[in-house]
TIGU-644950 format. One record per residue (C-alpha): residue number from 1; residue in one letter; y, x, z. Coordinates in nm, 3 decimals, m for minus. Last residue first. Example, Ala and Ser with C-alpha at 12.3 -4.5 7.8 and 13.67 -1.06 7.14 Angstrom:
// residues 2
 num residu       y       x       z
   2      s  m0.106   1.367   0.714
   1      a  m0.450   1.230   0.780
//
This chain:
// residues 184
 num residu       y       x       z
 184      s  m3.094   6.407   6.403
 183      a  m3.208   6.029   6.371
 182      v  m3.357   5.889   6.667
 181      g  m3.672   5.729   6.623
 180      l  m3.775   5.693   6.999
 179      y  m4.094   5.896   6.896
 178      e  m3.900   6.201   6.781
 177      t  m3.634   6.189   7.049
 176      q  m3.930   6.301   7.275
 175      v  m3.710   6.438   7.538
 174      t  m3.883   6.514   7.865
 173      i  m3.782   6.409   8.236
 172      t  m4.001   6.536   8.513
 171      p  m3.956   6.284   8.789
 170      p  m3.851   6.428   9.171
 169      q  m4.204   6.433   9.358
 168      a  m4.167   6.143   9.645
 167      w  m4.337   5.894   9.435
 166      h  m4.652   6.150   9.357
 165      e  m4.642   6.194   9.758
 164      v  m4.698   5.806   9.803
 163      a  m4.979   5.763   9.557
 162      a  m5.146   6.104   9.711
 161      t  m5.132   5.920  10.054
 160      i  m5.291   5.626   9.948
 159      t  m5.584   5.769   9.819
 158      s  m5.599   6.023  10.135
 157      r  m5.600   5.714  10.345
 156      a  m5.839   5.518  10.112
 155      t  m6.065   5.822  10.152
 154      n  m6.017   5.816  10.542
 153      a  m6.099   5.430  10.574
 152      d  m6.402   5.384  10.332
 151      q  m6.287   5.317   9.971
 150      a  m6.283   4.970   9.770
 149      n  m6.106   4.744  10.053
 148      i  m5.848   4.985  10.154
 147      i  m5.812   5.079   9.821
 146      a  m5.755   4.723   9.727
 145      t  m5.472   4.696   9.967
 144      f  m5.300   5.008   9.843
 143      a  m5.290   4.817   9.521
 142      s  m5.182   4.476   9.639
 141      a  m4.923   4.618   9.850
 140      a  m4.779   4.840   9.536
 139      a  m4.780   4.470   9.328
 138      e  m4.567   4.317   9.636
 137      s  m4.321   4.594   9.608
 136      g  m4.295   4.626   9.212
 135      s  m3.888   4.622   9.283
 134      v  m3.762   4.391   9.040
 133      d  m3.374   4.276   8.952
 132      l  m3.375   4.002   8.688
 131      g  m3.254   4.041   8.346
 130      e  m3.495   3.786   8.216
 129      c  m3.692   4.040   8.066
 128      h  m3.726   4.222   8.417
 127      d  m3.866   3.886   8.561
 126      l  m4.123   3.889   8.284
 125      g  m4.210   4.264   8.385
 124      d  m4.216   4.165   8.733
 123      t  m4.450   3.882   8.667
 122      i  m4.672   4.122   8.457
 121      l  m4.648   4.358   8.786
 120      d  m4.792   4.114   9.039
 119      i  m5.065   4.017   8.799
 118      a  m5.185   4.420   8.745
 117      a  m5.141   4.438   9.170
 116      s  m5.347   4.101   9.202
 115      l  m5.615   4.277   8.942
 114      a  m5.615   4.536   9.246
 113      e  m5.630   4.267   9.509
 112      w  m5.938   4.107   9.348
 111      h  m6.116   4.422   9.233
 110      g  m6.062   4.558   9.575
 109      t  m6.459   4.510   9.690
 108      t  m6.456   4.278   9.923
 107      g  m6.152   4.109  10.054
 106      p  m6.077   3.880   9.798
 105      t  m6.321   3.726   9.578
 104      h  m6.358   3.799   9.230
 103      d  m6.439   3.626   8.871
 102      a  m6.096   3.427   8.895
 101      i  m5.923   3.765   8.858
 100      q  m6.073   3.843   8.520
  99      e  m5.938   3.531   8.383
  98      k  m5.616   3.568   8.536
  97      a  m5.595   3.907   8.385
  96      p  m5.665   3.811   8.071
  95      l  m5.435   3.522   8.055
  94      q  m5.110   3.685   8.196
  93      e  m5.116   4.006   7.921
  92      a  m4.975   3.795   7.650
  91      s  m4.664   3.734   7.862
  90      w  m4.574   4.110   7.897
  89      l  m4.600   4.159   7.512
  88      e  m4.403   3.849   7.486
  87      r  m4.113   3.939   7.708
  86      l  m4.120   4.304   7.510
  85      n  m4.064   4.120   7.185
  84      l  m3.764   4.269   7.087
  83      p  m3.891   4.619   7.141
  82      h  m3.722   4.811   7.447
  81      i  m3.497   5.115   7.418
  80      a  m3.420   5.232   7.775
  79      n  m3.764   5.328   7.847
  78      a  m3.947   5.248   8.164
  77      t  m4.036   4.896   8.007
  76      l  m4.241   5.072   7.736
  75      q  m4.405   5.280   8.079
  74      c  m4.492   4.909   8.248
  73      l  m4.620   4.791   7.929
  72      r  m4.857   5.060   7.900
  71      a  m4.974   5.032   8.256
  70      v  m5.011   4.658   8.183
  69      p  m5.225   4.764   7.891
  68      v  m5.446   4.988   8.067
  67      c  m5.492   4.790   8.409
  66      v  m5.631   4.486   8.248
  65      d  m5.895   4.638   8.026
  64      d  m5.946   4.888   8.243
  63      i  m6.040   4.662   8.516
  62      g  m6.446   4.728   8.529
  61      d  m6.479   4.976   8.817
  60      v  m6.216   4.996   9.095
  59      i  m6.083   5.335   9.207
  58      a  m5.989   5.503   8.876
  57      a  m5.880   5.180   8.705
  56      m  m5.657   5.126   9.036
  55      g  m5.500   5.468   9.021
  54      w  m5.550   5.731   9.285
  53      t  m5.708   5.988   9.071
  52      p  m5.701   5.951   8.718
  51      h  m5.350   5.772   8.771
  50      t  m5.438   5.393   8.554
  49      l  m5.265   5.143   8.761
  48      l  m5.043   5.308   9.033
  47      d  m4.943   5.547   8.734
  46      a  m4.782   5.244   8.562
  45      l  m4.625   5.169   8.868
  44      w  m4.507   5.533   8.917
  43      l  m4.348   5.502   8.554
  42      w  m4.189   5.148   8.617
  41      r  m4.032   5.293   8.949
  40      d  m3.912   5.580   8.747
  39      a  m3.730   5.374   8.535
  38      a  m3.600   5.176   8.796
  37      l  m3.430   5.428   8.946
  36      g  m3.495   5.550   9.324
  35      t  m3.666   5.287   9.562
  34      s  m3.875   4.977   9.586
  33      a  m4.180   5.095   9.420
  32      p  m4.219   5.369   9.718
  31      s  m4.206   5.051   9.963
  30      t  m3.956   5.126  10.257
  29      l  m4.165   5.035  10.576
  28      e  m4.034   4.732  10.820
  27      g  m4.008   4.542  10.460
  26      s  m4.305   4.277  10.556
  25      s  m4.472   4.409  10.269
  24      l  m4.460   4.759  10.349
  23      g  m4.536   4.722  10.732
  22      f  m4.826   4.490  10.627
  21      v  m4.960   4.781  10.418
  20      i  m4.899   5.011  10.717
  19      e  m5.117   4.765  10.957
  18      s  m5.373   4.754  10.719
  17      l  m5.360   5.129  10.713
  16      p  m5.444   5.154  11.077
  15      r  m5.173   5.353  11.283
  14      r  m5.289   5.645  11.444
  13      g  m5.366   5.873  11.123
  12      d  m5.040   6.026  11.148
  11      e  m5.058   6.119  10.791
  10      l  m5.006   5.783  10.663
   9      e  m4.724   5.701  10.911
   8      c  m4.541   6.030  10.807
   7      l  m4.587   5.967  10.491
   6      l  m4.422   5.627  10.535
   5      r  m4.147   5.769  10.707
   4      d  m4.086   6.050  10.457
   3      a  m4.057   5.810  10.133
   2      s  m3.745   5.892  10.009
   1      m  m3.663   5.892   9.632
//
């Protein structure tokens, strides 16, 4: 999972964060959400919403009720065994997210962008259920923009760097067969 160029841009400090996010959006820079195994991407995207240090729910107050269920669906989607109603579960999260985003203005506190990231993930989840390939790049760009709007420049750079470094680490795979209903 190579995020080397993105990490170099973040650590260099000369390029403004808004330009880095634009680079992710335009494809100039590779988004962490667009590389690696799909299951690993879904797990990272779940963390992007609820990680205690750099997740949206930790950065922006009052959006846990949207971020937590969407993160759980990302984790569920990462699993090779999906419930038959996965599409309906994703669909059920659309209205709460859209209702909450209507209460915010883009570019002020990060709320709108963080909720936009959740809505992007809901769209990706629905697309995944239709058999389409999804990257999560839009959600990552929205989340990073939320961080820029919610924090001062130095803190935002550190927060985004932590998220990208988390992606760059090799995943830890655990086997939990008892939770998957596997007979022994």
